[in-house]
C-alpha positions as CSV (number, residue, x, y, z in Angstrom):
1,M,-71.5,61.9,27.7
2,N,-72.8,65.2,26.4
3,E,-72.7,66.8,29.8
4,F,-69.2,65.5,30.4
5,L,-68.1,66.8,27.1
6,G,-69.2,70.2,28.2
7,R,-67.9,72.2,31.1
8,E,-66.0,69.4,32.8
9,L,-64.2,68.3,29.7
10,A,-63.2,71.9,28.8
11,Q,-61.8,72.3,32.3
12,R,-59.8,69.0,32.2
13,M,-58.4,69.8,28.7
14,S,-57.3,73.2,30.1
15,E,-55.6,71.6,33.0
16,L,-53.9,69.2,30.6
17,A,-52.6,72.0,28.5
18,G,-51.2,73.7,31.5
19,R,-49.6,70.5,32.8
20,L,-47.9,69.9,29.5
21,Q,-46.7,73.5,29.2
22,D,-45.2,73.4,32.7
23,E,-42.8,70.5,31.7
24,D,-39.3,71.8,31.0
25,S,-37.9,68.8,29.2
26,R,-38.8,66.4,26.4
27,D,-38.8,63.4,28.8
28,G,-40.9,65.2,31.3
29,T,-43.4,66.0,28.5
30,L,-43.5,62.4,27.5
31,R,-44.2,61.3,31.1
32,A,-46.9,63.9,31.5
33,I,-48.7,62.7,28.4
34,V,-48.6,59.1,29.5
35,H,-50.0,59.9,33.0
36,S,-52.6,62.1,31.4
37,A,-53.8,59.2,29.3
38,L,-54.3,57.1,32.4
39,D,-56.3,59.9,34.1
40,L,-58.4,61.1,31.2
41,V,-59.2,58.2,28.9
42,P,-61.8,55.7,30.3
43,G,-60.7,52.1,30.0
44,T,-57.0,52.8,30.0
45,Q,-54.9,50.7,32.3
46,W,-51.5,51.2,30.8
47,A,-50.2,53.7,28.3
48,G,-47.1,54.4,26.3
49,I,-45.6,56.5,23.6
50,S,-43.5,55.3,20.6
51,L,-41.7,57.9,18.5
52,I,-40.2,57.9,15.0
53,Q,-36.4,57.8,15.2
54,G,-35.0,57.8,11.7
55,K,-36.3,54.8,10.0
56,R,-37.4,53.0,13.2
57,V,-40.2,53.5,15.7
58,T,-39.0,53.1,19.2
59,A,-40.7,52.9,22.6
60,E,-39.8,56.1,24.5
61,A,-42.2,56.4,27.5
62,S,-44.5,54.0,29.3
63,S,-46.5,53.6,32.5
64,H,-45.4,50.0,33.0
65,D,-42.7,47.6,31.8
66,L,-45.4,45.6,30.0
67,V,-46.1,48.6,27.7
68,S,-42.4,49.1,26.9
69,E,-42.1,45.5,25.9
70,L,-45.3,45.5,23.7
71,D,-44.5,48.9,22.1
72,Q,-41.0,47.6,21.3
73,L,-42.3,44.3,20.1
74,Q,-44.4,46.1,17.4
75,S,-41.2,47.7,16.1
76,D,-39.4,44.4,16.1
77,F,-42.2,42.5,14.4
78,D,-42.9,45.5,12.1
79,E,-46.6,45.1,12.7
80,G,-49.2,46.3,15.2
81,P,-51.8,49.0,15.9
82,C,-49.0,51.5,16.7
83,L,-47.4,51.2,13.3
84,S,-50.8,51.1,11.5
85,A,-51.8,54.3,13.2
86,I,-48.6,56.0,12.1
87,R,-48.6,54.6,8.6
88,Q,-52.3,54.8,7.8
89,H,-52.9,58.1,9.6
90,H,-55.9,57.1,11.6
91,T,-56.8,55.9,15.0
92,V,-56.8,52.1,15.5
93,R,-59.1,50.7,18.2
94,I,-59.2,46.9,18.9
95,A,-62.0,45.4,20.9
96,D,-60.2,42.0,21.6
97,L,-56.7,41.1,20.5
98,A,-57.5,37.4,21.4
99,Q,-60.0,37.1,18.7
100,P,-58.8,35.4,15.5
101,G,-58.2,37.2,12.2
102,Q,-56.2,40.1,13.6
103,P,-54.3,42.1,11.0
104,W,-51.2,41.7,13.2
105,P,-51.1,38.0,14.1
106,R,-47.7,37.8,15.8
107,F,-48.2,40.9,17.8
108,A,-51.8,40.2,18.7
109,A,-50.9,36.7,20.0
110,A,-48.0,38.1,22.1
111,A,-50.2,40.8,23.5
112,A,-53.0,38.5,24.4
113,E,-50.6,36.1,26.0
114,S,-49.3,39.0,28.1
115,G,-52.8,39.7,29.4
116,V,-53.7,42.6,27.1
117,R,-57.1,42.3,25.4
118,S,-58.0,45.8,24.3
119,M,-55.9,48.4,22.7
120,M,-56.1,51.8,21.0
121,S,-53.3,53.6,19.1
122,L,-53.5,57.3,18.0
123,R,-51.1,59.1,15.7
124,L,-49.2,62.0,17.2
125,F,-48.6,64.6,14.5
126,V,-48.4,68.3,13.8
127,R,-49.3,69.6,10.3
128,R,-47.4,67.3,7.9
129,E,-45.0,65.8,10.4
130,T,-45.8,62.5,12.2
131,L,-44.0,62.3,15.5
132,G,-45.1,58.8,16.7
133,A,-48.1,57.3,18.4
134,L,-49.9,57.2,21.8
135,N,-50.7,53.5,22.7
136,L,-53.4,52.7,25.3
137,Y,-53.8,49.2,26.7
138,A,-56.4,47.3,28.9
139,A,-56.7,43.8,30.3
140,Q,-60.4,43.6,29.6
141,P,-62.0,43.2,26.1
142,D,-64.1,46.1,24.8
143,A,-62.4,48.5,27.3
144,F,-62.4,51.4,24.9
145,T,-65.7,52.9,23.7
146,P,-66.4,55.6,21.1
147,D,-66.4,58.1,24.0
148,S,-62.9,56.9,25.0
149,E,-61.7,57.5,21.5
150,I,-63.1,61.0,21.5
151,L,-61.2,61.8,24.7
152,A,-58.1,60.1,23.5
153,D,-58.1,62.1,20.3
154,L,-58.4,65.4,22.2
155,L,-55.5,64.3,24.4
156,A,-53.4,63.3,21.3
157,Q,-54.0,66.7,19.8
158,H,-52.8,68.6,22.9
159,A,-49.9,66.1,23.3
160,S,-48.7,66.4,19.7
161,V,-48.3,70.2,20.0
162,A,-46.5,70.0,23.4
163,L,-44.3,67.1,22.2
164,A,-43.4,68.9,19.0
165,G,-42.2,72.0,20.9
166,A,-40.4,69.9,23.5
167,T,-38.6,67.9,20.8
168,R,-37.5,71.0,18.9
169,E,-36.1,72.4,22.2
170,H,-34.4,69.1,22.9
171,H,-32.7,69.0,19.5
172,L,-31.7,72.6,19.8
173,N,-30.1,72.0,23.3
174,A,-28.4,68.9,22.0
175,A,-27.0,70.8,19.0
176,L,-25.6,73.6,21.3
177,V,-24.0,71.0,23.5
178,N,-22.5,69.2,20.6
179,R,-21.2,72.5,19.2
180,D,-19.4,73.2,22.5
181,V,-18.0,69.7,22.6
182,L,-16.7,69.9,19.1
183,G,-15.1,73.2,19.8
184,Q,-13.3,71.8,22.8
185,A,-12.1,68.8,20.9
186,K,-10.9,70.9,18.0
187,G,-9.0,73.1,20.4
188,I,-7.2,70.1,21.9
189,L,-6.1,68.9,18.5
190,M,-5.1,72.4,17.3
191,Q,-2.9,72.9,20.4
192,R,-1.5,69.4,20.6
193,D,-0.8,68.7,16.9
194,R,-0.6,72.4,15.7
195,L,-3.5,71.9,13.3
196,T,-5.8,74.5,11.7
197,T,-9.5,74.5,12.6
198,L,-10.3,72.7,9.4
199,Q,-7.7,70.1,9.8
200,A,-8.8,69.4,13.4
201,F,-12.4,69.0,12.2
202,Q,-11.4,66.7,9.3
203,L,-9.4,64.6,11.8
204,L,-12.5,64.2,14.0
205,V,-14.6,63.3,11.0
206,R,-12.1,60.8,9.7
207,T,-11.8,59.1,13.1
208,S,-15.6,59.0,13.3
209,Q,-15.8,57.2,10.0
210,E,-13.1,54.7,10.8
211,T,-14.5,53.8,14.2
212,N,-18.2,54.1,13.2
213,I,-18.8,56.4,16.2
214,K,-20.7,59.7,16.0
215,V,-18.5,62.7,15.6
216,A,-19.9,64.3,18.9
217,D,-19.1,61.0,20.8
218,V,-15.6,60.9,19.3
219,A,-15.1,64.5,20.5
220,R,-16.4,63.6,24.0
221,W,-14.0,60.7,24.2
222,L,-11.1,62.8,23.2
223,I,-11.9,65.4,25.9
224,T,-12.3,62.7,28.5
225,E,-9.0,61.0,27.6
226,T,-7.2,64.3,27.5
227,Q,-8.5,65.2,31.0
228,N,-7.6,61.7,32.3
229,N,-4.1,61.8,30.8
230,A,-3.5,65.2,32.4
231,R,-4.2,63.7,35.8
232,G,-1.8,60.7,35.5
233,P,0.3,58.4,33.3
234,R,-1.0,57.9,29.8
235,S,-3.0,54.8,29.2
236,V,-3.0,52.4,26.2
237,G,-6.0,54.1,24.9
238,D,-4.2,57.5,24.8
239,A,-6.0,59.9,22.5
240,S,-2.7,60.6,20.6
241,T,-2.6,57.0,19.4
242,V,-6.1,57.3,17.9
243,F,-6.1,60.8,16.5
244,Q,-3.1,60.5,14.1
245,S,-2.6,62.8,11.1
246,R,-1.9,61.0,7.9
247,P,1.6,61.3,6.4
248,D,0.4,63.3,3.4
249,E,-1.3,65.9,5.7
250,T,0.7,69.1,6.0
251,Q,0.5,70.6,9.4
252,P,1.4,74.2,10.0
253,G,4.7,74.7,11.8
254,R,5.9,71.1,11.4
255,A,9.2,70.3,9.8
256,G,8.9,68.5,6.4
């Protein structure tokens, strides 16, 4: 192990860093981390990543459908090695999920029934921000050794930095797209209903609240409906029937 942790390990970690840096999207980064876990961590047969999304932890990437199911099952049960790693801020390594007395009885039983015996979950984090967890699975008991944990921890450190950068870029791109979409939607309402920028935005927000749909999605729907109506007869779901100004709203240029 000492020899492996020397020159060869340094080379493989360098290759990992380059591989993650070459990815140009958040989803690509997630896939690269999962495949790297399969290549680098001894004992790993399947791998997946679960990320914190608001108040939930959701399965985001996996090497197999089985992993997606088990990662999501932990969130549904609100128990499991993944959630423990995230909440308790330490790596969780289980020798045999089929053994009685597991801290997560429902998940352990479901995993063992699915053919998974060993598991290891590592928190993905940067500074004070926890991003989620890397989950490694194996069909054999005692598949993950202390050496496996060392390698998995090094992978998790590299993965966390790469994922944090990819996530920030993903959010930035999404914000820019949403800004453009909102601008187009406001322009449609301003031209069609002779509203000010503020009135158009307020109308989008009110429609979002009344329909329980995100403002950006409401704006996309309005743009699509407007484009469709421009090509042919108006449909029952015409945007003008949904985006209605209230009687007490004064619109510039309208007769009282």
